[in-house]
N, C-alpha and C positions, 0 to 999 in steps of 0.2 A: 504493499499499500503505500502511495506516494506521500510525503509528509506535507502537511498543509503549510502555507507561508504566512501563517498568522503572525501578527505582532501585538504586543502590549501597547496600546494607545490611550492617550487621554481622552476621556469622554466627558462632554458637557450637554446635559439634558436639563430640562426644568426641575426635576426632581432628583438629579443625581449628577455629582461632579466628583470624578476619580478615574481610576484605571479600569480598561475593559479590553476585550479582544477585538481585534480588526475585522473578524471573519464571523463573530456570532454575538448573541446578546449578553454573553458572561461579562460580569463586572466583578471587582474586587471589593467585598464589603468586610473590613477587618473587624473582628470581634474583641471587645475589650480594650482597655487603654495600652498605649505602647509600653513596652517593657525595657528596662535597661537601666544602667548607672549613670550614663550620660545621654546627652542629646544625640551625638554620634551614635552611640551604641542603639538608642532607640529607633533611629532612622535605619540602621544596618538591619535590625530584627524585622522591622516593618518591610523593608524592600526584599529580605529573604523570604518571608511568608508570603508577600505578594507574588513573587517570582515562582516560588513553588507552587501556589495554587494556580497560577497561570499555565505552568507547564503541565499540571496534572488534569486540567479541565478537558472535557470532551465537547467539542463544538456542536456535535449532533444533539447532545442533551439540552442545548440552549437555542431558543428560537433565533432565526436569522433575520427576523423582521426589523431588528434594530437600525435605525438609520446611521450610514456611515459618517464618520467625522473627519 
């Protein structure tokens, strides 16, 4: 199966502002407050979680009706 050329993109919608998939309606919705001892560590943890969830999501499980940004 050919890998999709999906990308993590910034999404701006009336009810959502954040990261999402370029090929489907998946968006990153972090749960809980950021964790870490410093702002840099909190940012790193946020980015790691976002990237891990993005890599593991399955586009076919999310509607593709999202308007592209």
